N, C-alpha and C positions, 0 to 999 in steps of 0.2 A: 556360780555368786560373781564372778568378774562382772557379766555381762550388766548386775546392777548397778555397779561400778562407774561403767559406760556409760548408762542411762541417768543419771543423775546430772551429772554437769549438763548434759543436751536438755533435759525439763528446764532447769536450772537457767540457762541462756534463754529457753522460748518464754517463761516464765518474765525474765529482765524485759526481754523486747516490748512484751506483750501490755506488760504495765507502763514502758516509756512511749511506747505507740500511742496508749490511752491518755497519757499525760499529755504527750504533743497537740492532741484532739481538744482536749479542756485546757488547753490555753487562753489566757484573754489575749485580746488581739491589741496590737500596739495602737492607739486612736489615729497616729498617721500612716501607718499602713491600712488603718479602715478604712480612710477617708481615700486612702490613693486608687484601692481597689473600688471601691464603691464610683470614683470619678473615671477609672477606667473603663468597668462596666456600662456607664451611661452614656460611654462615646460607643457603645456596641448596639447593633440592631437585635435586641431583646428577641425579638421573634425568632431568630436562628441560634441565639444563645448556647440554649441545652446546657446552662449552668445551673448547678444546683446549692441551693443554699444562698446565694448571693443577693442580696440586699437590703437596706437599712434597718429590715427589722431581725434582723440574725446578727448579734455583733462580735462573734466568736469566729471570726474570720478563717480562724487555725482548720475549720472542719468545712469549711468551703470547699466544693468541687477542683483538684489541680492543684492547691494552697498549701506548702510547707513551712512548718515555725519552727525554730530552735529558741527557746528562753525568751517565747513570747513575741519575736521577730519573723516576718515573712523573710523565706530563705530561698524558698523555689516556687514556681508558678508554670504549671505546667499543664496548658489548656489546648494540646495538639488535635486535631482533629476533631472539632467540637461543632463545625459549622459556624463559626465568630463571621460576621461580618460588621464595616465600619472600621473606621479608621482606630490608630493605637493612640491615646492620650498622653498629654507632656507628664500628665498625675504620675505615670510611671516612673518616671523619675525620683520620685519621692519615697522608695522603696528602697533607703539607701542599703538594706542590709541581705537585699539582692544576691543570691550564687550564679541561680540557674533561672533562665526564661525559655521555654519551647512555646511560642506561638504555630507552631508549623502546621499546615494540611488545614487551613479555613481559607477566608475570601478578604482577607484587610486589604487594605488599599490604602492608598498617598506616603506619604512622606513621615518614617521613623523620626520619633522628635530626638530634637537633637541632643537632650539631657539623658540620653542613654549612656553614652559616654563617660558620665559622671556617676555612676554605679560604680564605687571603687572596688568592690568586692566580686562582683559578677566574674564569676570563669565561662560561662556557657553559654551562648545565644543563637537560640536557630528560629530565625524568620522564614525560611524554608516554605517553597507551595504555597504561595499567595500571590497577591495582585498588587504590592508595595510596588512604588515608582519614584521617580527621581533620584538626587544623587545619595548615597547611601553617607550619613551623619559621621564623620570623624573628625578629630581634633589630635593634636600637635600629643598632648598627655592623656586624651580619653582612652577609656581601656586597659587600667593599668594591668590588672590581675588577669587580663582576657585570657583563654587556654583554647578555646574552640570555637571560630564563629562560621556560621553554616546561615549562607542568603540565598541559598542556590532557586530557581526555579522560581523568581519573580520579574521585573521589568524597573529594575535598578539602572542605571546609564550615567555615562559622565566616565572619566578615571573608578578605577577599580578603588577599595578601599585599602588603606595600609593601616597600621596601628604604631607605631613609632616609639611609643612610650612601655608598650605590650611585652616586656622580656619573656613571657612566656607562653605565648603563641604556639601553638603545637599545629592546629588544624585549619584552613581558610578554604572555604568552598563558596564561591561565588559563580557556580556554572549555569546554565540557562538565565541568563541577562542581558542588559545589552551596552554593559561596558566596553568603553573603546579607549585608545590611544596605544600606548607603552605597557608594559609591566614594571614597575618601580621594585625592581628585584634586591637593591641597596639598602631599602628598607625593610623587605620581606626577611630579607634573610639577616637581619641583625638579631630576631630570636630563633631559638634551637625549632625553626619550623620543620615537621617532617612531612604533612602533606599538603599539596596545593593541587586544588582541582579547579580550573577555570575553564572549564569546557565548554562551545556554544556562546563564546561574546562575539564581539565586535573588535579584536585587536588588531593592530596593522605594522607591517614590519617586519622585520627579523628580532622577533622579540625574546628567541630563545639565549641570545648570550649574555650570560653573568649568573645562571644558574649554578654552575660549578661552586660558588659561595655558601651555597646551600650545603653545607658538608654533611647536615643531620636529614637531609631530605631523603625519604624512602616513598615517596608515591609523588609522581607528577602528572596531573591530567590537564591538558590543553586542545581537546578534539575540536572542530567545527568552528575554529577561530581564525582562519583566515591567512595565518601561517604563512609566512614565505621562505627563503632561503636556506643553507645546508644546517644539519646539525652541529653545532659550534663544537670544537675541542673540550672545552672546558668542561661541557655536558658530561663529561664521559669520565670526569674525576669524582662524582659522585658515586664512591665506593660502597654508600649505603641503601641506592635506590634499590626497590624490589617491583615497583611499577611504572612503566612506562605507556604513555597514551598521548598520543600525538594524532589521531587517526583524521581525516579529512581536515584533511590541510593544502597547501601549496609546497610543501616541502619538495627541496631537489637536491641533487646530487648525487654522491656516490654514498652507499653503506660503509663505513670505514671498519676497518682490523679490531680497531679501538672498543666497539659494542660487546667484544670481549672479557673489556673490563667489570663491566655489571656482576661479577662472582656473585653477590646475592638476586637478581633482578630473577622475580616469578613470572611475570606478566608483561611482555612487550607488543604492544600492538601501533604498528607505522602505515597501516593500511590507508588505500584513497587516497594517496599525496603523486607525488612525480620523481620519487629517488628513481635513477638508472645503476645499470650496469651490473657487475655479480654479487650476489649474495655469497659475503667472506665465509669461508668456512672457518669460524673462530668458537663454535658453540662448544667446545672440548673444554673449557672454564664454567659456563653457564648449566652446573648440575644443578641448580634449584630449579631451573626454568621449567614451565609449566602450562604456559599458556604465548604459542606467537604468531601472530598475525602481518603477513606482506603483502596482503594480497591487494589489487588494483592497483598496481605502480611500474614501472617502465623496467623491470629485471631482466637477466638475458644469464644466460650460462645454466650450469648444472646445477641438481640438488645440493647443495653440502652435505656430503658425506658425514660430516662430527654430528650434525642433528643427533644421529645415534648415540652421541655421549651424553642425550640430557635423559637419563631413565625416568624425570619425574612428567615428560611431558604429558601433556593430556590433549591438547588443539594444535593443529598444524595445517595454518591456513593460506596457500601460497595462490590463492586461484587470481588468475586474470591478469597474468603478466607474460613474457617469451621464454619463460623457462623450456630447455631442450636436455637429447640426451636421454638415457635410461634412467630408472628407479633404481638409486643403489643404496638406498637408506636400509642400514642392518635393522630390520622391522621386531626382530627376538629380542634386541635393547631396551625397546619400547614396549613393555608390558602394561603401560599404563594410558597407554594412546584412546581417546574415542570417538575424536576428531579429524580426518584427514582429506584436506581439501586441495586439489590441486587441478582442479582444473580448467578450463579456457587457458592453456599454454601448447608448449609445441612436444612434450614428450611423449618416448618412443621407448618401441618395444614391449615385451610381456609384464602385465601385472608379476609382482616379485613374490615366489610362493610363502617365502615367509613372515609372506605379510597377517597369516595365519596365526601367528603367534599373539596378535594386538585383540586378544579375545574379549575385552570391554571396548573395542570398538559400536560405535554407534553410527556415526555418519561416515560414509566412504563415497566422496566425488570427486573423480577422474571422467570428469564429460568436458570434449572439444579437446582431444589432443589426436595423438596418431598412433593410440597405443595399439595392439594385434595379437593376436594369440585366442587362446580357448579360454573361458571359464573356469578355472581348473578344478577338481576335489576339493582342493585346500579351502576352498572357501567354505564347504561345512563347517569348519570350525569358528565361523565368526558368529556366533552362536548370539550374542549384543546388538546384531547389526539391524539396525532400523530403516535407514536412507539409504539408497544404494543408488548413484547416476556413472552410468557409462557411456552416454551418448555421445554421438559424433566422433567414434573412433571405429578400428577395423577389425572387432572381433567379427567369431565366426561360431558356426556349430551353434545355433540358435537353441534347438532341442537338448544338447547338452548341455547349456548354461542354464536352463528353467528346471531341469532335473537337479541340475545342482544346487541352485537356487530357493526353490520350493523346501528346503531342508533349515532354512533359515525362519525358525518359531516368531522372530521380533521385527520380519521385515512386512515396513507399511508402505514405503515409497520406493519402487524401482521404475526405473526411465534407463530406456535401451535408445532411445532412436537413434537412427543415421548408422546401423551397423548390418552387418547380415546382408552383404548385396551380393552373395552368389546364387542368388534365384530361392532361397531356401524357402522353405513350407512351415508353415506356425503348426507345431503338433497337434493332434485330436486327442492324445491320451498317454498316458504313462506321466501326467501330473496331477495330484492330489492335493500340495500343499497350498501355502502362501493362505494360510488362512487368517491372519492379521493385515493382508493387504489391502489399503488405503488410497494410494495412487500406481494405476500402472499404466505404464506409455511405452508401446510399441510402434511406433510412429514412423513412417517414410525410410522403411528397412525392404521395401520393394517383395513383402514376402506374398505368397500365395497361399491360398487355401481356404477354411469357414471360420466363422468365429466360433473358438472349440467349446466344447459342453463343461470342460472344469473351471473356466470363470466362473461357473455360476456358485463354484464352493468358499470364493472371496465374497463372504458377504459383509463386510465390514467395507467394503470398495465404495469410494465417494467420487474417484474421477477415471475415466477408462477414454485414452486415446489410440486409436489403432489406424488413424488416417494414413493417408498416403502411401498405401502399398495397395496387392493386386487381389486384395480378398473378395470372393464372391459370395454366393446363397443367398438367404433369407435373412435377415435378423431375427434370432432367436425371441421367442414370448418372453422367457425366461429374464431376459437381460432388464426389460422393465420394472421387474420383479426386488428388484435387490435393492432393499430398503433403503439404503442410506446414499446409493448414486443419484450425484446431481449435477455431471459433468460428462456429458457424453459425445466424443467428438469420433463419426463412420466415416469423414467426409474422403474422398475421393480415392474411390475405391471399384469395385463391382457389383455393389448389391442389388438386388433384385427385389420382387415382389413389394408389397402392398406395406406400409405402416404399421408394427405390430399395435393392437391394441394395449398392451400394457402398456406403453410409454403413455397413457393417459392418464395412469393411475401411479404415477412415479413417487413414491411419497419424499425423495430427498427435493421434490421439485414444488411437493404441493405444502410441505410447513419446513421451518427452517431448525435444523441440527445444531445441537447445542456444540458449539467450538471446544467445551471442557468435557466433553466424553470423546473425542479422538486425541490422539499424540500431536502435537505441536512440531513443527520443524524451526531452528533458527538460522537464520541468513542460509536457507539451501537451496538454489536457486531452480525454479520450474519453471518451460519455455510452453507458451500456448504458439502453435505456428499457421500464422496465414497463409502460408504460400510455399514453395518447395525448397525454398532458399534459405541462408541462415537464418534470415530473418524475421521476428517474432514478438509475442510479447512476454515478458517474464514477470514471474509470481513467486516472491520467497515463501509464499506460507500458501499450504492448498485452500485453507479456509477464506484467500483471499480469492480462489477461483470465480469467475463470475459462473453461475448456474447458466447451465449451456445447454440445447440438444441440437448437435449439427451434425446433418447428413447429407452435405450437399454435395455434388459431382458424384452420383452414384445413377442407377439405374431403376430405381423406386419408381412406381407405380401405384394407381386407385387414389384416393380422394385424400386431403388434409384433415384427420382427423377431427372434428368438431369437440371430442373429449379434450383435446390439447387445452382449452380453455381454462381445464382444474390445476393447469400448473402455476397456479398464481406465484412462483418465486420466480420463475423464470426468468434468464434476461436476454439471452440469444435462441432466436428461432431461425435456423438456418436449413433449409429446406430448397435452394435456387441448384439448376442444372440437375434435375432428372423430368421424369415420366407424367408426373400428378396432375391429376383430371378435376373437375370439377368447378366447385364453389370455392372462394375464401369462405371460411364461419364465420358469422359472426362473433361466435363465441370467443373467437383470441382477445376479442377485447376486455375480456376479463382479467386477462393476466397485467395486471397494473403496474409490474416491474418491468415490462420488457422494454429491453432497449434497443434489440437487432432487431428486425422481422426481414427474410430472406427470400425470396420464393421465385425469383426470376429463372426466366429459359425452365417452363411448365411450360402444359397446357389447361391453366386453368382459363373459367370459364364465368360468366357472368359478371356482377358488379361489386366494386370494393366496398363492404362494408364504412357505412357513412359511421359506426360505433368506433371504430379504431381512430378515429379524432379524440377520444379519451384517451387515448394512452401518452399521458403526459411526458413519460421517459423516452419515449420513441424516438431516438437518435439516428437511426440508420432503417431505411423503408427501401426494399425493390421488389417491384410485380412487373419489371418490362419483359418484354419476349413471353406472352401469353397471349389469351383471346378474351382479355377482358372488355367490358363495355360500359357506359354509361360515365355517372358524374364522377369525379375523381373528389374524394370529399374535402370542406375547405374548413378550416379553420385548424386550433391546437400546432400539432407539432408538424401537417401535411404545409403549412404555410413557409416550411424551412423546406424542402424535395423541390428538387430539381426537374427538369422533363426528363432527365436521363435516367429516372428510377420508375418512367412510365411509358418510353417507347416502347414499339415492339406491338405493340396493341392497338388495333385499329379503328376498335371501338369506341375509344376511351377520351373524354371529353373533359377540359377544364371546368366548364361552365355550359349550360342550355345556349345555344349559338353563339356558344364561341368558339379558341380551334380547336380542332381534334388531333388525333395522331394519324389520322387515313382514315380512309373509307371504312365505313360498319362492316364487317362481314356476315352473312347470310344468316338468320334466325330465325327458325319457324315456331309458330304458337303452339299451342297444343291441340290447335285445329287445322293446322298444316301452312295456315297464314303467313305473310313474309312480316315478321314482328318490324322489321327497321322499317323497311318500304310506306307497313300503314302509318306508322309514325308520322314518317317525314310526310306523307300526302296530304293526313289532318293536317300538319304544319302551313301546309301550302295552302288547304282550304280557306284556314282559319285568317293568316295575313291576305288572299285577296278578298274575303266578305269584308274585312275592316276597311280595305283600301277604297270599294265600293262606297261602303256606308259613309266614311267622312268626305269623298267625292261629292254623293248624293247631296249633302247636307250644305257644302258649301256654294252648289249651286241653287238650291232652295233661297236660301239667305239672299243670293246675289239677285234673284228674280225678283222677290216680292219687297226687299226692303231697297228703294229708291235711292236715298242717301248712301246707302254703303257702297250701291253699285255703282255712284257715283265717284267715290270717294276709291274702289279699287281700280277703274279705269285710268284716272287721274295717277294715282302710282304705279299702273304700269307704262303707263306714258313716259313717266319722270327718270322711271327705272331705264327703259330700253334708249331715251334722251344720252343718259348718263354713259349709258353703252358705250352708243354711237360715237361722242366726244373724244373720251379715253381709247379709243379703239384708233382712231382718227390722228392722235396724237401720237399712240406708237408707232403708226405706219409712216407719219413725215421723220419723226428721230431716226426710223432707221432707214428712210429714201435719204437722210443727211449724210448718215453714215457709211453707205454704200456707195454716195457720189464724193464724198473725202476718199474713200478709199483706190475708188477710177484715180482720183487726180496723183495717187502716189506715186 
């Protein structure tokens, strides 16, 4: 019975809401509001408006798309993400009862009307994600009731907007515009403002001074805006601050102990600046801290042990500094940690075994340090780990490491480059895990052995890098059968045999893989190396890897497979420095996305296919030091290549009768004749016949045409007379010069 008593009030509330909603939709529209809405609509490109009911034939504007009314007056206009084009009509300022205006996510352009500030009841204004430009219209007494302003992601410029008469302003988001000059903190902090989002603008100077006046501020974001100077002392007095983001600026100086004053801080991002000195050990009071990013600064010293006192920490990013010493954080006290990135520092010692208590850890990057020891059994507890990079350290015992890491069911990325330099061998058995692996990088480790068969169980593998090792044997046929594989680098090894036919049917290079089907990485650095030193190309997402087949610097033999033309998504094909033979397949011209083709230092013969000139994206092409002959294709990208890309091919010429790269090698035709010699003989015969014919024609004309004959001999006489005079003048000048020298 009690259940019915509870049900009746709920039904009554639903009935009243339905009645009031129906009443709102059936309200008669105020004539002034109707006229204002129609004028606003007429300023738009109706083709892209997708507005339902908007038009002069329907006067019940309260039922129109995005319109909300109260007692017949328009109080809300929400046309976000409606594909609107055009400008904002000044007639919108006639909606004097408007409380909320949301035009975000469209393609509106031009300058907003000045009359917006006269809407005395407006509390929420959202014009974000458009193409609005010019100065944002504000006045001393404009927007008196405004509480939330969002004009982010537009093209506004000039001084940033202030609202001196808005005593209730709490949120101001002007990020991603071109506002310049300083920040008018004096006016902004009159109101009880709680969130200031000023990122990605063009502010100048030390604009942070004075924010201590904003006592109610909980969020301050000024990323990528050219800020300089130190963190001012009054900034640390904002006791309610929960989010501080000043990344990607030019801030400098030391991080002071006063950072510990932010007892309510949840998120702090000071990355990509020039802060120097030690990280102060003051985190004991930041019990609510969840996100810490200090990467890419000039910080030194050791990791602050007090980070262990932040039980809510989920992200620690200290990458790319000069931190040293052992990892002394007590990870038993950080059970919520999901990201630990301390790569590119000078940390030493082993990985602490108590890291095993961070069972929610998803990303671990300790690459480019001086860590050593083994990958211990404790790693098996990190069953949530997805991305692991330990490259450029001094870890040992590869077999043990792989046998431990195979037990991580969610591991998708494993980077172990430049470890295991004790002459270890890539294990051939005992590995049957890594079912979720997408990126496997084990490069530059001086490993011996062959490609192990357990790699074929990585059915989700997308990128494989085993370059710069001492691996040998044939490339297994099954490698090309991995459906998602689109990046293969086996360069600088000792692989032999022919290219496997399966490489011509690699599905990952024939059709695009949907990136949504694969786990993504956020700000996780992956390197593609071009040489054995530390320099290379960095990609933060596996989806940004260029589709590549890199097999250079091996001992491969046989032909360049014509079926490689099937790999229409391929960007890089590098087969240089092998012992390949045969001709360059014409089918390579069907790889429309090809950007780099390297066939240097092989034994290829024949001509360069003319069809390769159709490859419009080809920026790197090298066929030097082969046995190629004939003409180099003209036009297209070939006009941008230099002679260095073709040297070492004795029979290769720029054009007929043009410069060649040396004497053509001996080529026999099918009947045993010297093909090149025959071609040259025919050329000489043709030239001689042409010369004889021309000479005979001239003689006939001079013999039978008396007037032409007289003119010819007269011209010859004049020519020799002029030549004689010029010669004698030169001789006399030289004689005088020598006579003058004799008198000196």
